[in-house]
BABALUM-348038 format. One record per residue (C-alpha): chain; y, x, z. Coordinates in Angstrom, 1 decimal, decimal comma. Each point is the difference from the previous one (the first is absolute). Example, Ala and Ser with C-alpha at 12.3 -4.5 7.8 and 13.67 -1.06 7.14 Angstrom:
+-------+--------+--------+--------+
: chain :     yy :     xx :     zz :
+-------+--------+--------+--------+
:     A :   -4,5 :   12,3 :    7,8 :
:     A :    3,4 :    1,4 :   -0,7 :
+-------+--------+--------+--------+
END
This chain:
+-------+--------+--------+--------+
: chain :     yy :     xx :     zz :
+-------+--------+--------+--------+
:     A :    0,0 :    0,0 :    0,0 :
:     A :    2,5 :    2,7 :   -0,9 :
:     A :    3,7 :   -0,8 :   -0,4 :
:     A :   -0,3 :   -3,1 :    2,3 :
:     A :    2,0 :   -0,3 :    3,2 :
:     A :   -2,0 :   -1,9 :    2,6 :
:     A :    1,0 :   -2,1 :    3,0 :
:     A :   -3,0 :   -0,2 :    2,3 :
:     A :    0,3 :   -3,0 :    2,3 :
:     A :   -2,5 :   -2,1 :    1,9 :
:     A :   -2,4 :   -1,6 :   -2,5 :
:     A :    2,0 :    1,1 :   -3,0 :
:     A :    0,2 :    3,0 :   -2,2 :
:     A :    3,0 :   -0,5 :   -2,2 :
:     A :    0,0 :    2,2 :   -3,1 :
:     A :    3,5 :   -0,6 :   -1,4 :
:     A :   -1,1 :    0,9 :   -3,5 :
:     A :    2,5 :    2,2 :   -1,7 :
:     A :    2,4 :    0,5 :    2,9 :
:     A :   -1,0 :    3,6 :    0,1 :
:     A :    2,2 :    2,5 :    1,8 :
:     A :   -1,7 :    2,8 :   -2,0 :
:     A :    1,7 :    1,6 :   -3,0 :
:     A :   -0,4 :   -1,9 :   -3,2 :
:     A :    1,0 :    0,8 :   -3,6 :
:     A :    2,8 :   -1,8 :   -1,7 :
:     A :    2,4 :   -2,6 :    1,4 :
:     A :   -1,0 :   -2,9 :    2,3 :
:     A :   -0,5 :   -3,2 :   -2,0 :
:     A :   -1,3 :   -3,5 :    0,4 :
:     A :   -0,3 :   -2,3 :    3,0 :
:     A :   -2,6 :   -1,0 :    2,6 :
:     A :    0,1 :   -3,2 :    2,0 :
:     A :   -1,9 :    0,0 :    3,2 :
:     A :   -0,7 :   -3,3 :    1,8 :
:     A :   -0,2 :    0,3 :    3,7 :
:     A :   -1,2 :   -2,5 :    2,6 :
:     A :    3,4 :   -0,2 :    1,7 :
:     A :    3,5 :    1,2 :   -0,1 :
:     A :    1,1 :    3,0 :    1,9 :
:     A :    2,0 :   -0,4 :    3,3 :
:     A :    2,2 :    3,1 :   -0,4 :
:     A :    0,6 :    3,0 :   -2,1 :
:     A :    0,8 :    2,3 :    2,9 :
:     A :   -3,1 :    2,2 :    0,2 :
:     A :    0,3 :    0,5 :    3,7 :
:     A :    0,0 :   -3,8 :    0,6 :
:     A :   -2,7 :   -0,7 :   -2,6 :
:     A :   -3,4 :    0,0 :    1,7 :
:     A :   -1,5 :   -2,7 :   -2,2 :
:     A :   -2,4 :    0,7 :   -2,8 :
:     A :    2,1 :   -1,6 :   -2,7 :
:     A :    3,1 :    1,9 :    1,1 :
:     A :   -1,9 :    3,3 :   -0,1 :
:     A :   -1,4 :   -0,6 :   -3,4 :
:     A :    3,5 :   -0,3 :   -1,5 :
:     A :    1,8 :    2,6 :    2,1 :
:     A :   -2,6 :    2,8 :   -0,6 :
:     A :    1,5 :    0,2 :   -3,5 :
:     A :    3,6 :    0,2 :    1,1 :
:     A :   -0,4 :    2,5 :    2,9 :
:     A :   -1,9 :    3,2 :    0,4 :
:     A :   -1,6 :    1,1 :    3,2 :
:     A :    0,6 :    3,3 :    1,7 :
:     A :   -3,7 :    0,6 :   -0,4 :
:     A :   -2,1 :   -1,6 :   -2,8 :
:     A :   -3,7 :   -0,7 :   -0,6 :
:     A :   -2,0 :    0,9 :   -3,0 :
:     A :   -0,7 :   -3,5 :   -1,7 :
:     A :   -3,6 :    0,9 :   -0,8 :
:     A :   -1,1 :    1,8 :    3,2 :
:     A :    2,6 :   -1,4 :    2,4 :
:     A :    0,4 :    3,5 :    1,5 :
:     A :    3,4 :    1,1 :    1,2 :
:     A :    2,0 :    1,9 :   -2,6 :
:     A :    3,6 :    1,1 :   -0,4 :
:     A :    2,6 :   -2,8 :   -0,4 :
:     A :    3,7 :    0,5 :    0,6 :
:     A :   -1,2 :    2,8 :    2,3 :
:     A :   -1,8 :    2,4 :   -2,2 :
:     A :   -1,7 :    1,7 :    3,0 :
:     A :   -0,4 :   -0,3 :    3,8 :
:     A :   -1,5 :    1,9 :    2,9 :
:     A :   -0,3 :   -0,2 :    3,7 :
:     A :    2,4 :    2,6 :    1,6 :
:     A :   -1,4 :   -0,6 :    3,5 :
:     A :   -1,6 :   -2,9 :    1,9 :
:     A :    3,3 :   -2,0 :    0,0 :
:     A :    1,7 :    1,1 :   -3,3 :
:     A :   -0,7 :   -0,9 :   -3,6 :
:     A :    1,8 :    1,8 :   -2,8 :
:     A :    0,6 :   -1,7 :   -3,3 :
:     A :    1,3 :    1,8 :   -3,1 :
:     A :    2,0 :   -2,4 :   -2,2 :
:     A :   -0,6 :   -0,2 :   -3,7 :
:     A :    3,1 :    1,2 :   -1,9 :
:     A :    1,6 :   -1,8 :   -2,9 :
:     A :   -0,8 :   -3,6 :    1,1 :
:     A :    2,8 :   -2,6 :   -0,2 :
:     A :    0,3 :   -3,6 :    1,2 :
:     A :    0,6 :   -2,7 :   -2,6 :
:     A :    3,7 :    0,1 :    0,7 :
:     A :    0,2 :    3,7 :   -0,8 :
:     A :    0,2 :    1,4 :    3,5 :
:     A :   -2,3 :    2,9 :    0,8 :
:     A :   -3,1 :   -0,2 :    2,2 :
:     A :    0,1 :    2,9 :    2,5 :
:     A :   -0,6 :    0,8 :    3,6 :
:     A :    3,0 :   -1,9 :    1,1 :
:     A :   -1,4 :   -3,2 :   -1,7 :
:     A :   -3,3 :    0,6 :    1,7 :
:     A :    1,6 :    0,4 :    3,4 :
:     A :    2,1 :   -3,2 :   -0,6 :
:     A :   -3,2 :   -1,9 :   -0,7 :
:     A :   -1,9 :    1,4 :    3,0 :
:     A :    3,0 :   -0,7 :    2,3 :
:     A :   -0,3 :   -3,6 :   -1,0 :
:     A :   -3,7 :   -0,1 :    0,5 :
:     A :    0,3 :    1,2 :    3,6 :
:     A :    2,7 :   -2,6 :    0,8 :
:     A :   -1,7 :   -2,7 :    2,0 :
:     A :    0,7 :   -3,6 :   -0,8 :
:     A :    1,6 :    0,3 :   -3,5 :
:     A :   -3,2 :   -0,2 :   -2,2 :
:     A :   -3,6 :   -0,9 :    0,0 :
:     A :   -1,7 :    3,4 :   -0,2 :
:     A :    1,2 :    1,7 :    3,2 :
:     A :   -3,4 :    0,0 :    1,6 :
:     A :   -1,4 :    2,4 :   -2,6 :
:     A :    2,7 :    2,6 :    0,7 :
:     A :    0,5 :   -0,5 :    3,7 :
:     A :   -1,3 :    3,5 :    0,8 :
:     A :    2,9 :    1,6 :   -1,9 :
:     A :    2,8 :    1,4 :    2,2 :
:     A :    2,3 :    1,3 :   -2,7 :
:     A :    0,4 :    1,4 :   -3,5 :
:     A :    1,7 :    3,4 :   -0,5 :
:     A :    1,4 :    1,3 :   -3,3 :
:     A :   -1,0 :    3,6 :   -0,4 :
:     A :    1,6 :    0,5 :   -3,4 :
:     A :    0,8 :   -2,3 :   -3,0 :
:     A :   -3,6 :   -0,4 :   -0,9 :
:     A :   -1,9 :    0,5 :    3,3 :
:     A :   -0,2 :   -2,3 :    2,9 :
:     A :   -1,9 :    0,2 :    3,3 :
:     A :   -1,3 :   -3,1 :    1,8 :
:     A :   -0,5 :    0,4 :    3,7 :
:     A :   -2,3 :   -2,3 :    2,0 :
:     A :   -0,2 :   -0,8 :    3,7 :
:     A :   -3,8 :    0,6 :    0,0 :
:     A :   -2,5 :    1,3 :   -2,6 :
:     A :   -0,3 :   -2,4 :   -2,8 :
:     A :   -2,6 :    1,3 :   -2,6 :
:     A :    0,2 :   -3,1 :   -2,2 :
:     A :    3,8 :   -0,2 :   -0,3 :
:     A :   -0,2 :    1,5 :   -3,5 :
:     A :   -2,2 :   -2,9 :   -1,1 :
:     A :    2,5 :   -2,5 :    1,3 :
:     A :    2,6 :    1,4 :   -2,3 :
:     A :   -2,3 :   -1,0 :   -2,9 :
:     A :    0,0 :   -3,6 :    1,1 :
:     A :    2,2 :   -2,7 :    1,4 :
:     A :    3,4 :    1,5 :    1,0 :
:     A :   -0,6 :    3,3 :   -1,9 :
:     A :    2,4 :   -1,1 :   -2,8 :
:     A :    3,2 :    2,2 :   -0,1 :
:     A :    3,4 :   -1,7 :   -0,1 :
:     A :    3,4 :    0,9 :   -1,6 :
:     A :    2,6 :    0,9 :    2,7 :
:     A :    3,1 :    0,0 :   -2,4 :
:     A :   -0,9 :   -3,4 :   -1,4 :
:     A :   -0,5 :   -1,4 :    3,6 :
:     A :    3,6 :    1,1 :    0,8 :
:     A :    1,2 :   -2,3 :   -2,7 :
:     A :   -2,2 :   -3,1 :    0,8 :
:     A :   -1,3 :   -1,4 :    3,2 :
:     A :   -3,7 :   -0,4 :    0,7 :
:     A :    0,0 :   -3,7 :   -1,0 :
:     A :    1,3 :    0,8 :   -3,4 :
:     A :   -2,5 :    2,9 :   -0,3 :
:     A :   -2,8 :   -2,4 :    0,6 :
:     A :    1,2 :   -2,0 :   -3,0 :
:     A :    0,9 :    2,9 :   -2,3 :
:     A :   -2,2 :    3,1 :    0,9 :
:     A :    0,5 :    3,5 :   -1,3 :
:     A :   -2,9 :    2,5 :    0,1 :
:     A :   -1,4 :    3,0 :   -1,8 :
:     A :   -3,0 :   -1,8 :   -1,5 :
:     A :   -1,2 :   -0,5 :   -3,6 :
:     A :    1,8 :   -3,3 :   -0,3 :
:     A :    3,6 :   -1,0 :    0,7 :
:     A :    0,8 :   -3,4 :    1,5 :
:     A :    1,7 :   -2,4 :   -2,4 :
:     A :    0,0 :   -3,5 :    1,7 :
:     A :   -1,6 :   -2,2 :    2,5 :
:     A :    0,1 :   -3,8 :   -0,6 :
:     A :   -1,6 :   -1,5 :    3,1 :
:     A :   -3,2 :   -1,9 :   -0,6 :
:     A :    0,2 :    0,8 :   -3,7 :
:     A :   -0,1 :    3,7 :   -0,9 :
:     A :    0,7 :    3,6 :    0,9 :
:     A :    0,8 :    2,2 :   -3,0 :
:     A :   -0,4 :    3,8 :   -0,1 :
:     A :    0,9 :    2,4 :   -2,8 :
:     A :   -1,4 :    3,4 :   -0,8 :
:     A :    1,7 :    3,0 :    1,6 :
:     A :    0,3 :    2,3 :   -3,0 :
:     A :    1,0 :    2,9 :    2,2 :
:     A :   -2,9 :   -0,4 :    2,4 :
:     A :   -1,1 :    3,4 :    1,4 :
:     A :   -3,6 :   -0,5 :   -0,9 :
:     A :    0,9 :   -1,1 :   -3,6 :
:     A :    1,1 :   -3,4 :   -1,3 :
:     A :   -2,6 :   -2,8 :    0,4 :
:     A :   -1,6 :   -1,5 :   -3,0 :
:     A :    1,2 :   -3,6 :    0,3 :
:     A :    3,7 :   -0,8 :   -0,4 :
:     A :    0,3 :   -3,1 :    2,1 :
:     A :   -2,1 :   -1,6 :    2,8 :
:     A :    0,5 :   -3,6 :    1,1 :
:     A :   -1,6 :   -1,2 :    3,3 :
:     A :   -0,4 :   -3,8 :    0,1 :
:     A :   -1,1 :   -1,9 :    3,1 :
:     A :   -2,6 :   -2,6 :   -0,9 :
:     A :   -1,6 :   -1,2 :    3,3 :
:     A :   -2,8 :   -2,2 :   -1,5 :
:     A :   -3,1 :    1,9 :   -0,9 :
:     A :   -0,8 :   -2,0 :   -3,1 :
:     A :    3,6 :    0,0 :   -1,2 :
:     A :   -0,1 :    3,9 :    0,1 :
:     A :   -3,2 :    0,0 :   -2,1 :
:     A :    1,6 :   -2,5 :   -2,4 :
:     A :    3,0 :    2,3 :   -0,4 :
:     A :   -2,4 :    2,8 :   -0,9 :
:     A :   -1,9 :   -2,3 :   -2,4 :
:     A :    3,2 :   -1,1 :   -1,8 :
:     A :    1,1 :    3,6 :   -0,3 :
:     A :    3,0 :   -0,6 :    2,4 :
:     A :   -1,3 :    2,7 :    2,3 :
:     A :   -2,0 :    3,2 :   -0,7 :
:     A :   -1,0 :    0,5 :    3,6 :
:     A :   -0,8 :   -2,3 :    2,9 :
:     A :   -1,0 :    0,5 :    3,6 :
:     A :   -2,5 :   -1,6 :    2,3 :
:     A :   -2,6 :   -1,2 :   -2,5 :
:     A :   -2,2 :   -2,4 :    1,9 :
:     A :   -3,8 :    0,7 :   -0,2 :
:     A :   -0,7 :   -3,3 :   -1,8 :
:     A :    1,5 :    1,4 :   -3,2 :
:     A :   -2,8 :    2,6 :   -0,2 :
:     A :   -2,6 :   -2,8 :    0,2 :
:     A :    1,9 :   -2,1 :   -2,6 :
:     A :    0,1 :    3,0 :   -2,4 :
:     A :   -3,7 :    0,6 :    0,4 :
:     A :   -0,7 :   -3,7 :   -0,6 :
:     A :    1,9 :    0,3 :   -3,3 :
:     A :   -2,2 :    2,9 :   -1,0 :
:     A :   -3,1 :   -2,0 :    0,9 :
:     A :    0,9 :   -3,2 :   -1,9 :
:     A :    2,4 :    0,8 :   -2,8 :
:     A :   -2,7 :   -0,1 :   -2,7 :
:     A :   -1,2 :   -3,4 :    1,0 :
:     A :    1,3 :   -3,3 :   -1,6 :
:     A :    2,1 :   -2,2 :    2,2 :
:     A :    2,1 :   -3,2 :   -0,1 :
:     A :    3,4 :    1,7 :   -0,3 :
:     A :    3,3 :   -0,2 :    1,8 :
:     A :    0,1 :   -3,8 :   -0,5 :
:     A :   -3,5 :   -0,5 :    1,4 :
:     A :   -1,2 :   -2,1 :   -2,8 :
:     A :   -3,2 :   -2,0 :    0,5 :
:     A :   -1,7 :    0,9 :   -3,2 :
:     A :   -2,5 :    2,8 :   -0,6 :
:     A :    1,0 :    3,4 :    1,2 :
:     A :    1,6 :    2,2 :   -2,6 :
:     A :    1,3 :    3,6 :   -0,3 :
:     A :    3,6 :   -1,0 :    0,6 :
:     A :    2,4 :    2,7 :   -1,1 :
:     A :    2,5 :   -0,5 :    2,8 :
:     A :   -2,8 :    0,2 :    2,6 :
:     A :   -0,9 :    3,4 :   -1,3 :
:     A :    3,6 :    1,0 :   -0,2 :
:     A :    0,5 :   -0,7 :    3,7 :
:     A :   -3,1 :    2,0 :    0,8 :
:     A :    1,7 :    2,8 :   -1,9 :
:     A :    3,2 :   -0,5 :    2,1 :
:     A :   -2,1 :    0,3 :    3,1 :
:     A :   -1,6 :    3,3 :   -1,1 :
:     A :    3,2 :    1,4 :   -1,6 :
:     A :    2,1 :   -0,6 :    3,1 :
:     A :   -2,8 :    1,0 :    2,3 :
:     A :   -0,3 :    3,4 :   -1,8 :
:     A :    3,8 :    0,5 :    0,5 :
:     A :   -0,3 :   -0,8 :    3,7 :
:     A :   -3,0 :    2,3 :    0,4 :
:     A :    1,9 :    2,8 :   -1,8 :
:     A :    3,0 :   -0,5 :    2,3 :
:     A :   -2,2 :    0,3 :    3,0 :
:     A :   -1,7 :    3,1 :   -1,1 :
:     A :   -3,4 :   -1,7 :   -0,6 :
:     A :   -0,8 :    1,8 :   -3,2 :
:     A :   -3,6 :   -1,1 :   -0,4 :
:     A :    0,9 :   -3,6 :    0,4 :
:     A :    2,9 :    0,3 :   -2,4 :
:     A :   -2,3 :    1,5 :   -2,6 :
:     A :   -2,6 :   -2,6 :    0,5 :
:     A :    2,4 :   -3,0 :   -0,2 :
:     A :    1,9 :    1,5 :   -2,9 :
:     A :   -3,2 :    0,4 :   -2,1 :
:     A :   -0,9 :   -3,7 :    0,5 :
:     A :    3,6 :   -1,1 :   -0,7 :
:     A :   -0,2 :    1,9 :   -3,3 :
:     A :   -3,3 :   -1,6 :   -0,8 :
:     A :    1,3 :   -3,5 :    0,6 :
:     A :    3,2 :    0,7 :   -2,1 :
:     A :   -2,1 :    1,2 :   -2,9 :
:     A :   -2,3 :   -3,0 :    0,2 :
:     A :    2,9 :   -2,5 :    0,0 :
:     A :    1,7 :    1,7 :   -3,0 :
:     A :   -3,3 :    0,0 :   -1,9 :
:     A :   -1,2 :   -3,5 :    0,7 :
:     A :    3,0 :   -2,1 :    1,2 :
:     A :    2,1 :    0,1 :   -3,3 :
:     A :   -0,3 :   -2,3 :   -3,0 :
:     A :    0,4 :    0,9 :   -3,7 :
:     A :    3,8 :   -0,5 :    0,4 :
:     A :    0,3 :    2,6 :    2,7 :
:     A :    0,6 :   -2,7 :    2,6 :
:     A :   -1,8 :    0,1 :    3,4 :
:     A :   -2,1 :   -3,1 :    0,5 :
:     A :   -1,1 :   -2,2 :    2,9 :
:     A :   -3,5 :    1,4 :    0,1 :
:     A :   -2,1 :    2,3 :   -2,1 :
:     A :   -1,1 :   -1,4 :   -3,4 :
:     A :    2,6 :   -2,8 :   -0,3 :
:     A :    3,4 :   -0,3 :   -1,6 :
:     A :    1,3 :   -2,4 :    2,7 :
:     A :    3,1 :    1,0 :    1,9 :
:     A :    0,6 :    0,2 :    3,8 :
:     A :    3,4 :    0,2 :    1,7 :
:     A :   -1,4 :    2,4 :    2,7 :
:     A :    0,2 :    2,7 :   -2,7 :
:     A :    3,8 :   -0,1 :    0,2 :
:     A :   -0,5 :    2,1 :    3,1 :
:     A :   -1,4 :    2,9 :   -2,1 :
:     A :    3,4 :    1,7 :   -0,5 :
:     A :    1,0 :   -0,8 :    3,6 :
:     A :   -2,9 :    1,8 :    1,5 :
:     A :    0,4 :    2,9 :   -2,5 :
:     A :   -3,4 :   -0,4 :   -1,5 :
:     A :    1,5 :    1,2 :   -3,3 :
:     A :    3,6 :    1,2 :   -0,8 :
:     A :    2,5 :   -2,7 :   -0,8 :
:     A :    0,4 :    1,2 :   -3,6 :
:     A :   -3,8 :   -0,1 :   -0,7 :
:     A :   -0,4 :   -2,2 :   -3,1 :
:     A :   -2,9 :   -1,9 :    1,7 :
:     A :    2,1 :   -0,9 :    3,0 :
:     A :    2,9 :   -1,2 :   -2,2 :
:     A :   -2,4 :   -2,0 :   -2,2 :
:     A :   -1,6 :   -1,6 :    3,1 :
:     A :    3,4 :   -1,0 :    1,6 :
:     A :    1,3 :   -1,4 :   -3,3 :
:     A :   -3,2 :   -1,9 :   -0,7 :
:     A :    0,1 :   -1,7 :    3,4 :
:     A :    3,7 :   -0,8 :   -0,5 :
:     A :   -0,6 :   -1,6 :   -3,4 :
:     A :   -3,4 :   -1,5 :    0,4 :
:     A :   -0,6 :   -0,8 :    3,7 :
:     A :    3,1 :   -1,9 :    0,7 :
:     A :    1,3 :   -3,6 :    0,1 :
:     A :    3,7 :   -0,2 :   -0,8 :
:     A :    0,3 :    3,6 :    1,0 :
:     A :   -1,8 :   -0,3 :    3,4 :
:     A :   -3,3 :    1,8 :    0,4 :
:     A :   -3,4 :   -1,6 :    0,4 :
:     A :   -2,6 :    2,1 :    1,9 :
:     A :   -2,5 :   -0,6 :   -2,8 :
:     A :   -0,8 :   -2,7 :   -2,7 :
:     A :   -2,3 :   -2,5 :    1,7 :
:     A :   -1,8 :   -0,6 :   -3,3 :
:     A :   -0,9 :    3,7 :   -0,2 :
:     A :   -1,0 :    0,5 :    3,7 :
:     A :   -2,9 :   -1,6 :    1,7 :
:     A :    1,7 :   -0,7 :    3,3 :
:     A :   -2,2 :   -2,9 :    1,0 :
:     A :    3,0 :   -2,4 :    0,1 :
:     A :    1,2 :   -2,8 :   -2,3 :
:     A :    3,3 :   -0,8 :   -1,4 :
:     A :    3,2 :    2,0 :   -0,5 :
:     A :    1,9 :    2,0 :    2,5 :
:     A :    3,6 :    1,0 :    0,4 :
:     A :    1,5 :    3,4 :   -0,7 :
:     A :   -0,5 :    2,5 :    2,8 :
:     A :    3,4 :    1,1 :    1,5 :
:     A :   -1,3 :    3,4 :    1,1 :
:     A :   -1,1 :    0,7 :   -3,5 :
:     A :    3,4 :   -0,8 :   -1,4 :
:     A :    1,6 :    2,4 :    2,3 :
:     A :   -2,7 :    2,6 :   -0,8 :
:     A :    1,1 :   -0,4 :   -3,7 :
:     A :    3,6 :    0,7 :    0,9 :
:     A :   -1,0 :    3,3 :    1,6 :
:     A :   -2,3 :    0,9 :   -2,8 :
:     A :    2,6 :   -0,7 :   -2,6 :
:     A :    2,4 :    2,3 :    1,8 :
:     A :   -2,6 :    2,7 :    0,1 :
:     A :   -0,5 :   -0,1 :   -3,8 :
:     A :    3,7 :    0,0 :   -0,7 :
:     A :    0,5 :   -3,7 :   -0,8 :
:     A :    3,0 :   -0,4 :    2,3 :
:     A :    1,8 :   -3,0 :   -1,6 :
:     A :   -3,2 :   -2,0 :   -0,3 :
:     A :   -0,9 :    0,9 :    3,7 :
:     A :    3,5 :   -1,2 :    1,2 :
:     A :   -0,2 :   -3,2 :   -1,9 :
:     A :   -3,5 :   -0,8 :    1,4 :
:     A :    1,1 :    0,9 :    3,5 :
:     A :    3,0 :   -2,3 :   -0,2 :
:     A :   -2,2 :   -2,8 :   -1,3 :
:     A :   -2,6 :    0,3 :    2,8 :
:     A :    2,7 :    0,3 :    2,7 :
:     A :    1,5 :   -3,3 :   -1,3 :
:     A :   -3,1 :   -1,8 :    1,2 :
:     A :    0,6 :    0,8 :    3,7 :
:     A :   -0,3 :   -2,8 :    2,5 :
:     A :    3,1 :   -1,1 :    1,9 :
:     A :   -1,1 :    2,5 :    2,7 :
:     A :   -0,2 :    2,7 :   -2,7 :
:     A :   -3,8 :    0,2 :    0,4 :
:     A :   -2,8 :   -0,1 :   -2,6 :
:     A :   -3,4 :   -1,6 :   -0,2 :
:     A :   -3,2 :    1,6 :   -1,3 :
:     A :    0,4 :   -1,8 :   -3,4 :
:     A :    2,9 :   -1,6 :   -2,0 :
:     A :   -0,3 :   -2,8 :   -2,6 :
:     A :    2,2 :    1,5 :   -2,8 :
:     A :    0,8 :   -3,4 :   -1,4 :
:     A :    1,1 :   -1,9 :    3,2 :
:     A :    0,7 :    3,0 :    2,2 :
:     A :   -2,2 :   -1,5 :    2,7 :
:     A :   -1,4 :    2,4 :    2,5 :
:     A :   -3,8 :   -0,1 :    0,2 :
:     A :   -2,7 :    1,4 :    2,3 :
:     A :    0,8 :    2,0 :    3,2 :
:     A :    3,6 :   -0,1 :    1,2 :
:     A :    1,6 :    2,3 :    0,8 :
:     A :   -2,3 :    2,8 :   -1,2 :
:     A :    0,7 :    3,4 :    1,5 :
:     A :   -1,5 :    1,9 :   -3,0 :
:     A :    2,4 :   -1,6 :   -2,3 :
:     A :    3,0 :    1,1 :    2,0 :
:     A :   -1,2 :    3,6 :    0,1 :
:     A :   -0,3 :    0,0 :   -3,8 :
:     A :    3,5 :   -1,5 :   -0,2 :
:     A :    1,4 :    2,8 :    2,1 :
:     A :   -1,8 :    2,6 :   -2,1 :
:     A :    1,2 :   -1,5 :   -3,2 :
:     A :    3,6 :   -0,2 :    1,1 :
:     A :   -0,1 :    3,6 :    1,2 :
:     A :   -1,4 :    1,1 :   -3,3 :
:     A :    2,8 :   -1,7 :   -1,8 :
:     A :    2,7 :    1,4 :    2,2 :
:     A :   -1,2 :    3,5 :   -0,2 :
:     A :   -0,4 :   -0,2 :   -3,8 :
:     A :    3,5 :   -1,4 :   -0,5 :
:     A :    1,5 :    2,6 :    2,3 :
:     A :   -1,7 :    2,8 :   -2,0 :
:     A :    1,3 :   -1,7 :   -3,2 :
:     A :    3,6 :   -0,1 :    1,4 :
:     A :   -0,1 :    3,6 :    1,1 :
:     A :   -1,2 :    1,0 :   -3,5 :
:     A :    2,8 :   -2,1 :   -1,6 :
:     A :    2,5 :    1,6 :    2,3 :
:     A :   -1,1 :    3,5 :   -0,8 :
:     A :    0,0 :   -0,7 :   -3,8 :
:     A :    3,4 :   -1,6 :    0,3 :
:     A :    1,3 :    3,1 :    1,8 :
:     A :   -1,4 :    2,3 :   -2,7 :
:     A :    1,4 :   -2,1 :   -2,9 :
:     A :    3,5 :   -0,3 :    1,6 :
+-------+--------+--------+--------+
END
């Protein structure tokens, strides 16, 4: 697991992917979104004793002493070396050339400033770990002695953990501790950009980092308390890393391996004979693909390799058997019937949005599986669902089509459809499971939560696409003028 920075916490080994503090070639680029199980409480490293706080702050601040991420043995950090002078004195030699994010140098005075705070009782949460320290003495600009009241052989280890992060004295003359907890400055591989409570913390690469610039340009930490919502964020590609994967997900992924080759009754649970439904196999692929990503992020290489191999097998099977002569993905293998669940194909990133088969499938559903523009889940005359009569259009499917149209670049058509579906809202601005496109009557379950989730996703798709279009127009306008 080279080039990974690890946070080891109870029950969790967080490999923060490409947040490496080791030298990397080229300039930092790209972005990673990490979904955490809660927001942080503070960005003051000496007040932050929670797991989530530590995960974020370990990338903003460096410790006086570090640990090798592979062996967890003590190695030089901001102090390049240390030794016991006598039973009560530790000498630390400070690394030269290190600067805080605001440009001020890290030196022995900065180390003393930090230690003076650590041994001040009642002003932070980590005093107990440093209570044996009597004082810190600056020997020269890059040497400091730490004197203890009694022999403390594990003091050096404490400087590699909670409280061992070094602070900028000049910056803290300009701001108070409360402001520092909101806008921290450290020496770490990432600079603080912003903290929007309960929404995000944004960090940006420190190009001048003393170990070398990190690989990734921007890191966004998002609090998503619900376990399944975090997994959904990973599934939709909204996050590349999540924490606290519950054990049930491993069992679910293994079930997908066990059953993906079997016929079933599909997402709509039709009552006819089991078939090899394309979307069922696609969702098995989603389970394996996201599972492989999770396993890789947790350092479980064997599991990652196993799950990735099965995901690739499912992907190849669908592309070989789930497409008709037109290049359109079909409801099940061996038919030319359409199914609205295949609108999720670009949303779960089964294939790129510009893949001709994806585009053909979305447009075929938009043109052939609709009534007055609203989407049916399937044609009842083509699907043995064990029911009689007609059914209304499925509202969730219409919102899926909005998102899918945005994905393939059909923005005007997506906006028109979204406005049309939104016009069918009840007086309470809620939606039923189905809508009669002729009368506008709401049918089936009311209100249906799934429908409203698809609504939110569709509107977000539109807003983001239109913002990108406006930015592009603005840039082009500036160039022309």
